[in-house]
DSSP file (Angstrom, degrees, kcal/mol; ACC not computed):
  #  RESIDUE AA STRUCTURE BP1 BP2  ACC     N-H-->O    O-->H-N    N-H-->O    O-->H-N    TCO  KAPPA ALPHA  PHI   PSI    X-CA   Y-CA   Z-CA
    1    1 A X              0   0    0      0, 0.0     2,-0.5     0, 0.0     0, 0.0   0.000 360.0 360.0 360.0 123.3   -4.1   -8.1  -19.7
    2    2 A X        +     0   0    0      2,-0.0     2,-0.4     0, 0.0     0, 0.0  -0.973 360.0 169.6-126.5 119.2   -7.8   -8.9  -19.7
    3    3 A X        -     0   0    0     -2,-0.5     2,-0.5     2,-0.0    18,-0.0  -0.995  13.5-162.6-126.3 131.6   -9.6   -9.6  -16.4
    4    4 A X        +     0   0    0     -2,-0.4     2,-0.3     2,-0.0    -2,-0.0  -0.963  16.1 161.1-122.4 129.7  -13.3   -9.8  -16.2
    5    5 A X        -     0   0    0     -2,-0.5     2,-0.5     2,-0.0    -2,-0.0  -0.974  25.4-144.2-139.4 152.0  -15.4   -9.6  -13.0
    6    6 A X        +     0   0    0     -2,-0.3     2,-0.3     2,-0.0    -2,-0.0  -0.984  25.4 165.0-120.6 128.2  -19.1   -8.9  -12.4
    7    7 A X        -     0   0    0     -2,-0.5     2,-0.2     3,-0.0    -2,-0.0  -0.999  30.2-126.9-141.5 141.1  -20.2   -6.9   -9.3
    8    8 A X        -     0   0    0     -2,-0.3     2,-0.4     1,-0.1     8,-0.3  -0.537  31.0-108.7 -81.4 152.1  -23.4   -5.2   -8.4
    9    9 A X        -     0   0    0     -2,-0.2     6,-0.2     6,-0.1    -1,-0.1  -0.707  42.6-134.7 -76.6 128.4  -23.5   -1.6   -7.3
   10   10 A X    >   -     0   0    0      4,-2.5     3,-2.0    -2,-0.4    -1,-0.1  -0.107  29.1 -86.5 -81.6-177.5  -24.3   -1.6   -3.6
   11   11 A X  T 3  S+     0   0    0      1,-0.3    -1,-0.1     2,-0.1    -2,-0.0   0.704 129.5  52.2 -63.7 -21.2  -26.8    0.6   -1.7
   12   12 A X  T 3  S-     0   0    0      2,-0.1    -1,-0.3     0, 0.0    -2,-0.1   0.156 121.3-106.8 -99.8  17.5  -24.2    3.3   -1.3
   13   13 A X  S <  S+     0   0    0     -3,-2.0     2,-0.3     1,-0.2    -2,-0.1   0.832  75.9 136.4  62.4  37.4  -23.5    3.4   -5.1
   14   14 A X        -     0   0    0     -6,-0.0    -4,-2.5     2,-0.0     2,-0.3  -0.784  39.3-156.6-110.5 155.6  -20.1    1.6   -4.7
   15   15 A X        -     0   0    0     -2,-0.3     2,-0.4    -6,-0.2    -6,-0.1  -0.936  21.6-116.7-125.6 156.0  -18.5   -1.2   -6.7
   16   16 A X        -     0   0    0     -2,-0.3     2,-0.7    -8,-0.3    -9,-0.0  -0.766  14.7-154.5 -92.9 131.6  -15.8   -3.6   -5.6
   17   17 A X        -     0   0    0     -2,-0.4     5,-0.1     4,-0.0    -2,-0.0  -0.937  31.8-119.3-102.4 114.6  -12.4   -3.6   -7.4
   18   18 A X     >  -     0   0    0     -2,-0.7     4,-2.3     1,-0.1     3,-0.3  -0.180  10.0-127.1 -59.5 143.3  -11.0   -7.1   -6.9
   19   19 A X  H  > S+     0   0    0      1,-0.2     4,-2.7     2,-0.2     5,-0.2   0.866 109.4  57.6 -56.6 -40.4   -7.7   -7.4   -5.0
   20   20 A X  H  > S+     0   0    0      1,-0.2     4,-2.0     2,-0.2    -1,-0.2   0.903 108.8  45.5 -58.6 -43.5   -6.2   -9.4   -7.9
   21   21 A X  H  > S+     0   0    0     -3,-0.3     4,-2.0     2,-0.2    -2,-0.2   0.925 112.6  49.8 -67.3 -45.7   -6.9   -6.6  -10.4
   22   22 A X  H  X>S+     0   0    0     -4,-2.3     5,-2.1     1,-0.2     4,-1.1   0.897 110.7  50.8 -60.2 -40.8   -5.6   -3.9   -8.0
   23   23 A X  H  <5S+     0   0    0     -4,-2.7     3,-0.3     1,-0.2    -1,-0.2   0.917 110.2  48.6 -64.2 -43.9   -2.4   -5.9   -7.5
   24   24 A X  H  <5S+     0   0    0     -4,-2.0    -1,-0.2     1,-0.2    -2,-0.2   0.838 114.7  45.7 -65.9 -32.6   -1.8   -6.4  -11.2
   25   25 A X  H  <5S-     0   0    0     -4,-2.0    -1,-0.2    -5,-0.1    -2,-0.2   0.633 109.9-123.1 -83.3 -15.0   -2.4   -2.6  -11.8
   26   26 A X  T  <5 +     0   0    0     -4,-1.1     2,-0.3    -3,-0.3    -3,-0.2   0.707  59.4 149.8  78.7  19.7   -0.1   -1.6   -8.9
   27   27 A X      < -     0   0    0     -5,-2.1     2,-0.3    -6,-0.2    -1,-0.3  -0.637  25.9-164.9 -87.6 145.5   -3.0    0.4   -7.3
   28   28 A X    >   -     0   0    0     -2,-0.3     3,-2.2    -3,-0.1     2,-0.0  -0.859  33.2 -80.5-127.5 160.7   -3.1    0.6   -3.5
   29   29 A X  T 3  S+     0   0    0     -2,-0.3     3,-0.1     1,-0.3    -1,-0.0  -0.376 118.7  29.8 -56.4 133.6   -5.6    1.7   -0.8
   30   30 A X  T 3  S+     0   0    0      1,-0.4    -1,-0.3    -2,-0.0    -3,-0.0   0.222  86.5 133.7  96.6 -14.0   -5.6    5.5   -0.7
   31   31 A X    <   -     0   0    0     -3,-2.2     2,-0.5     1,-0.1    -1,-0.4  -0.340  56.1-123.2 -64.8 152.1   -4.7    6.0   -4.4
   32   32 A X        -     0   0    0     -3,-0.1    18,-2.5     2,-0.0    19,-0.7  -0.861  25.3-158.1-101.7 131.3   -6.8    8.6   -6.2
   33   33 A X  E     -A   49   0A   0     -2,-0.5     2,-0.5    16,-0.2    16,-0.2  -0.824  10.6-140.7-109.6 147.3   -8.6    7.5   -9.3
   34   34 A X  E     -A   48   0A   0     14,-3.2    14,-2.0    -2,-0.3     2,-0.5  -0.914  17.1-155.7-101.7 130.5   -9.9    9.6  -12.3
   35   35 A X  E     +A   47   0A   0     -2,-0.5     2,-0.4    12,-0.2    12,-0.2  -0.933  14.3 179.5-110.0 126.3  -13.3    8.5  -13.6
   36   36 A X  E     -A   46   0A   0     10,-2.4    10,-3.2    -2,-0.5     2,-0.5  -0.991  11.5-170.7-130.7 133.4  -14.1    9.3  -17.2
   37   37 A X  E     -A   45   0A   0     -2,-0.4     2,-0.6     8,-0.2     8,-0.2  -0.988  11.8-152.8-122.8 123.6  -17.3    8.5  -19.2
   38   38 A X    >   -     0   0    0      6,-0.6     3,-1.8    -2,-0.5     6,-0.4  -0.854   6.8-150.6 -98.1 117.6  -17.3    9.2  -22.9
   39   39 A X  G >  S+     0   0    0     -2,-0.6     3,-0.9     1,-0.3    -1,-0.1   0.833  97.4  52.5 -56.9 -33.8  -20.9    9.8  -24.1
   40   40 A X  G 3  S+     0   0    0      1,-0.2    -1,-0.3    -3,-0.1     3,-0.1   0.613  98.3  66.2 -78.4 -11.2  -20.0    8.4  -27.5
   41   41 A X  G <  S-     0   0    0     -3,-1.8     2,-0.4     1,-0.3    -1,-0.2   0.308  92.9-142.2 -95.5   9.5  -18.6    5.2  -26.1
   42   42 A X  S <  S+     0   0    0     -3,-0.9     2,-0.6     1,-0.2    -1,-0.3  -0.526  74.3   2.6  73.6-125.3  -21.9    3.9  -24.7
   43   43 A X  S    S+     0   0    0     -2,-0.4     2,-0.4    -3,-0.1    -1,-0.2  -0.252  97.6 130.0 -94.7  46.0  -21.7    2.1  -21.4
   44   44 A X        -     0   0    0     -2,-0.6    -6,-0.6    -6,-0.4     2,-0.4  -0.860  32.5-177.3-108.8 133.9  -18.0    2.6  -20.9
   45   45 A X  E     -A   37   0A   0     -2,-0.4     2,-0.5    -8,-0.2    -8,-0.2  -0.998  12.6-153.7-126.0 129.4  -16.3    4.0  -17.8
   46   46 A X  E     -A   36   0A   0    -10,-3.2   -10,-2.4    -2,-0.4     2,-0.4  -0.902   5.3-163.7-107.6 129.6  -12.5    4.5  -17.7
   47   47 A X  E     +A   35   0A   0     -2,-0.5     2,-0.4   -12,-0.2   -12,-0.2  -0.937  10.7 179.2-110.0 132.5  -10.6    4.5  -14.5
   48   48 A X  E     -A   34   0A   0    -14,-2.0   -14,-3.2    -2,-0.4     2,-0.9  -0.989  37.1-113.8-131.5 143.5   -7.0    5.9  -14.3
   49   49 A X  E >   -A   33   0A   0     -2,-0.4     3,-1.4   -16,-0.2     4,-0.4  -0.669  30.0-156.6 -73.4 109.4   -4.7    6.2  -11.4
   50   50 A X  G >> S+     0   0    0    -18,-2.5     3,-1.8    -2,-0.9     4,-0.8   0.826  84.4  65.4 -62.7 -36.1   -4.6   10.0  -11.0
   51   51 A X  G 34 S+     0   0    0    -19,-0.7    -1,-0.3     1,-0.3     3,-0.1   0.726  95.7  59.5 -63.6 -19.9   -1.2   10.1   -9.3
   52   52 A X  G <4 S+     0   0    0     -3,-1.4    -1,-0.3     1,-0.2    -2,-0.2   0.703 111.8  39.6 -77.0 -18.6    0.5    8.8  -12.5
   53   53 A X  T <4 S+     0   0    0     -3,-1.8     2,-0.3    -4,-0.4    -2,-0.2   0.406 111.1  59.3-113.2  -0.5   -0.8   11.8  -14.5
   54   54 A X  S  < S-     0   0    0     -4,-0.8     2,-0.3    -3,-0.1     3,-0.0  -0.873  92.5 -91.0-126.8 161.3   -0.4   14.6  -12.0
   55   55 A X        -     0   0    0     -2,-0.3    -2,-0.1     1,-0.1    -3,-0.1  -0.520  50.2-112.4 -69.6 131.5    2.6   16.1  -10.2
   56   56 A X        -     0   0    0     -2,-0.3     2,-0.3     8,-0.1    10,-0.2  -0.334  30.4-152.8 -67.3 148.2    3.1   14.4   -6.8
   57   57 A X        -     0   0    0      8,-0.1    17,-0.4    17,-0.1     7,-0.2  -0.874  30.7 -87.1-119.0 153.0    2.4   16.5   -3.7
   58   58 A X     >  -     0   0    0      5,-3.1     4,-1.5    -2,-0.3    17,-0.3  -0.349  31.6-136.0 -58.6 132.7    3.9   16.1   -0.2
   59   59 A X  T  4 S+     0   0    0     15,-3.5    -1,-0.2     1,-0.2    16,-0.1   0.800 100.9  36.5 -60.0 -30.9    1.9   13.7    1.8
   60   60 A X  T  4 S+     0   0    0     14,-0.3    -1,-0.2     3,-0.1    15,-0.1   0.897 136.6  10.1 -93.0 -47.4    2.1   16.0    4.8
   61   61 A X  T  4 S-     0   0    0      2,-0.1    -2,-0.2     0, 0.0    14,-0.1   0.489  89.6-124.0-118.3  -4.5    1.8   19.6    3.5
   62   62 A X     <  +     0   0    0     -4,-1.5    -3,-0.1     1,-0.2     2,-0.1   0.612  55.0 151.3  70.5  16.1    0.9   19.2   -0.2
   63   63 A X        -     0   0    0     -6,-0.1    -5,-3.1     1,-0.1    -1,-0.2  -0.427  43.4-140.9 -69.5 155.8    3.9   21.1   -1.5
   64   64 A X  S    S+     0   0    0     -7,-0.2     2,-1.6     1,-0.1    -1,-0.1   0.512  76.5  95.4-100.5  -5.3    5.0   20.0   -5.0
   65   65 A X        -     0   0    0     -7,-0.0    12,-0.7     2,-0.0     2,-0.2  -0.633  66.9-164.6 -86.9  85.6    8.8   20.3   -4.6
   66   66 A X  E     -B   76   0B   0     -2,-1.6    10,-0.3   -10,-0.2     3,-0.1  -0.503  24.0-179.6 -80.7 134.0    9.3   16.6   -3.7
   67   67 A X  E     -     0   0B   0      8,-2.3     2,-0.3     1,-0.4     9,-0.2   0.814  68.2  -7.5 -94.8 -42.0   12.6   15.5   -2.1
   68   68 A X  E     -B   75   0B   0      7,-2.0     7,-2.8     2,-0.0     2,-0.5  -0.983  54.8-132.5-155.0 156.7   11.9   11.8   -1.7
   69   69 A X  E     -B   74   0B   0     -2,-0.3     2,-0.5     5,-0.2     5,-0.2  -0.983  24.4-175.6-118.5 122.2    9.2    9.1   -2.0
   70   70 A X  E >  S-B   73   0B   0      3,-2.8     3,-1.6    -2,-0.5    -2,-0.0  -0.974  71.4 -15.7-121.0 122.7    8.8    6.7    0.9
   71   71 A X  T 3  S-     0   0    0     -2,-0.5    -1,-0.2     1,-0.3     3,-0.1   0.901 129.3 -52.8  50.1  46.3    6.3    3.8    0.7
   72   72 A X  T 3  S+     0   0    0      1,-0.2     2,-0.5    -3,-0.1    -1,-0.3   0.642 116.2 117.3  66.3  17.2    4.6    5.5   -2.2
   73   73 A X  E <   -B   70   0B   0     -3,-1.6    -3,-2.8   -17,-0.0     2,-0.2  -0.971  61.1-136.1-117.7 123.7    4.2    8.7   -0.3
   74   74 A X  E     -B   69   0B   0     -2,-0.5   -15,-3.5   -17,-0.4     2,-0.4  -0.533  21.4-169.1 -76.5 141.1    5.9   11.9   -1.6
   75   75 A X  E     -B   68   0B   0     -7,-2.8    -8,-2.3   -17,-0.3    -7,-2.0  -0.999  13.1-137.6-135.2 131.1    7.7   14.0    1.1
   76   76 A X  E  >  -B   66   0B   0     -2,-0.4     4,-2.3   -10,-0.3     5,-0.2  -0.326  32.5-102.8 -80.4 169.3    9.1   17.5    0.6
   77   77 A X  H  > S+     0   0    0    -12,-0.7     4,-2.5     1,-0.2     5,-0.2   0.893 119.1  50.9 -60.9 -42.7   12.5   18.6    2.0
   78   78 A X  H  > S+     0   0    0      1,-0.2     4,-2.2     2,-0.2    -1,-0.2   0.930 113.1  43.9 -63.5 -45.7   11.0   20.5    5.0
   79   79 A X  H  > S+     0   0    0      2,-0.2     4,-2.3     1,-0.2    -1,-0.2   0.861 112.7  53.1 -69.3 -34.4    8.8   17.7    6.1
   80   80 A X  H  X S+     0   0    0     -4,-2.3     4,-2.4     2,-0.2    -2,-0.2   0.922 109.5  48.8 -63.8 -43.4   11.6   15.2    5.6
   81   81 A X  H  X S+     0   0    0     -4,-2.5     4,-1.9     2,-0.2    -2,-0.2   0.912 111.3  49.5 -62.4 -43.5   13.8   17.4    7.8
   82   82 A X  H  X S+     0   0    0     -4,-2.2     4,-1.2     1,-0.2    -1,-0.2   0.899 111.4  49.4 -62.6 -40.6   11.1   17.6   10.5
   83   83 A X  H  X S+     0   0    0     -4,-2.3     4,-0.5     1,-0.2     3,-0.3   0.904 110.2  50.3 -66.5 -40.5   10.6   13.8   10.5
   84   84 A X  H >< S+     0   0    0     -4,-2.4     3,-0.8     1,-0.2    -1,-0.2   0.836 105.1  57.6 -67.6 -32.3   14.4   13.2   10.8
   85   85 A X  H 3< S+     0   0    0     -4,-1.9    -1,-0.2     1,-0.2    -2,-0.2   0.834 103.1  54.7 -64.2 -31.8   14.6   15.6   13.8
   86   86 A X  H 3<        0   0    0     -4,-1.2    -1,-0.2    -3,-0.3    -2,-0.2   0.631 360.0 360.0 -78.6 -13.2   12.0   13.5   15.6
   87   87 A X    <<        0   0    0     -3,-0.8    -1,-0.2    -4,-0.5    -2,-0.1   0.484 360.0 360.0 -76.7 360.0   14.0   10.3   15.2
């Protein structure tokens, strides 16, 4: 997949990632990205979806013993039980 876009860096040093590209990569608002620049690669910046390379943590308490993933959010057993009690 090759998609090419040109965007200027804005006054707050941000760049826009086009919705079409995010959709094709499966990235969503709130995802954490890893940024890597290799000095030997010249003007290259690599973006990786960090959650694919690290152990998921509970969305609520950040524990790593995940019981279930709901809407791309990991939830531990304790937080799942608390949420079910409130229903």
